[in-house]
VEXDREN-2710 file (C-alpha; in Angstrom, 1 decimal):
% VEXDREN-2710
k/r/px/py/pz
1/MET/-0.2/0.0/0.0
2/SER/2.9/2.3/0.8
3/LEU/3.8/2.6/-2.8
4/SER/0.0/3.0/-4.5
5/ILE/-0.1/5.9/-1.7
6/GLU/3.4/7.9/-2.7
7/LYS/1.9/7.7/-6.2
8/GLU/-1.5/9.2/-5.5
9/LEU/0.0/11.8/-3.2
10/ARG/2.3/12.9/-5.9
11/ASN/-1.2/13.3/-8.0
12/LEU/-2.9/14.8/-5.5
13/ILE/-0.4/17.6/-5.5
14/ARG/-0.4/17.7/-9.4
15/THR/-4.2/17.5/-9.7
16/GLY/-6.3/18.4/-6.7
17/LYS/-6.7/20.8/-4.1
18/TYR/-5.3/20.2/-0.7
19/VAL/-4.2/22.4/2.7
20/ILE/-0.8/21.0/4.7
21/GLY/-1.3/21.2/8.5
22/THR/-3.1/20.7/11.5
23/ARG/-4.5/23.9/11.6
24/GLN/-5.5/23.9/8.2
25/THR/-7.4/20.4/8.2
26/LEU/-8.3/21.2/11.6
27/LYS/-10.6/24.0/10.6
28/LEU/-11.5/22.8/7.1
29/LEU/-12.5/19.6/8.8
30/LYS/-15.3/22.0/11.1
31/THR/-16.7/23.6/8.1
32/GLY/-16.9/20.0/6.2
33/LYS/-14.7/21.1/3.8
34/LEU/-12.8/17.8/3.3
35/LYS/-12.9/14.8/1.8
36/LEU/-10.3/13.2/2.9
37/VAL/-7.4/13.2/6.0
38/ILE/-4.0/12.0/6.0
39/MET/-2.7/11.7/9.1
40/ALA/1.7/11.0/9.9
41/LYS/1.6/8.1/12.3
42/ASN/3.8/10.5/14.9
43/THR/1.3/13.6/15.0
44/PRO/1.3/13.7/18.8
45/PRO/-1.6/11.6/20.4
46/GLU/-3.8/14.3/21.6
47/THR/-3.9/16.0/17.8
48/LYS/-5.0/12.3/16.8
49/ALA/-8.0/12.8/19.5
50/ARG/-8.7/16.2/18.4
51/VAL/-9.1/15.1/14.4
52/ARG/-10.7/11.8/14.7
53/TYR/-13.3/13.3/16.4
54/TYR/-14.0/15.7/14.0
55/ALA/-13.7/13.6/11.5
56/ARG/-16.0/11.4/13.4
57/LEU/-18.8/13.8/13.4
58/GLY/-18.0/15.0/9.4
59/ASN/-18.3/11.4/8.2
60/VAL/-14.6/12.0/6.7
61/PRO/-11.9/9.1/6.5
62/ILE/-8.6/9.2/7.9
63/ILE/-5.7/7.5/6.2
64/GLU/-2.5/6.9/8.9
65/TYR/0.2/7.3/6.9
66/GLU/3.0/4.5/7.2
67/GLY/5.7/7.2/7.4
68/THR/6.6/10.2/10.2
69/SER/5.5/13.6/9.3
70/VAL/9.2/14.1/7.7
71/ASP/8.3/11.3/5.6
72/LEU/5.0/13.2/4.6
73/GLY/6.5/16.0/3.8
74/SER/8.8/14.6/1.2
75/ALA/6.3/12.4/0.1
76/LEU/4.7/16.1/-0.7
77/GLY/7.7/17.3/-2.1
78/LYS/8.2/20.3/0.4
79/PRO/11.1/21.0/2.1
80/PHE/9.1/20.6/5.9
81/VAL/7.0/18.1/8.0
82/ALA/4.2/17.8/7.5
83/SER/1.9/15.8/10.1
84/MET/-1.3/16.1/8.2
85/ILE/-3.0/17.1/4.8
86/GLY/-6.6/17.5/4.4
87/VAL/-7.9/16.6/0.4
88/ILE/-10.5/19.2/-0.2
89/ASP/-10.4/17.8/-4.3
90/GLU/-8.4/14.4/-5.6
91/GLY/-8.4/15.8/-8.6
92/THR/-7.3/12.8/-11.0
93/SER/-6.0/10.9/-7.8
94/LYS/-7.5/7.5/-6.7
95/ILE/-6.3/8.2/-3.4
96/LEU/-9.8/8.1/-1.9
97/SER/-9.9/4.4/-3.4
98/LEU/-7.2/3.5/-1.1
99/ILE/-9.1/3.7/2.0
100/GLU/-10.0/0.6/3.9
END
């Protein structure tokens, strides 16, 4: 699954709409504008709990990324760490089909 999520993330970056970071992701999650949340596995437990709570309220799926926030930032092609991203529009990527 790891390889396909990397490929779909690159496709999402090219063709979709997304936000990077906890603050922006939570803001859009609360307003119901996200289709998916991708969270790094080393996201702090209290942050994970808040995101899961709002995701459950809005019926938004969460993918737990197997790498750290450094790996997620690299997968996005960004020179900084990213603990989570919120997908607004998946573009031509099939990232929503990766949900178990």
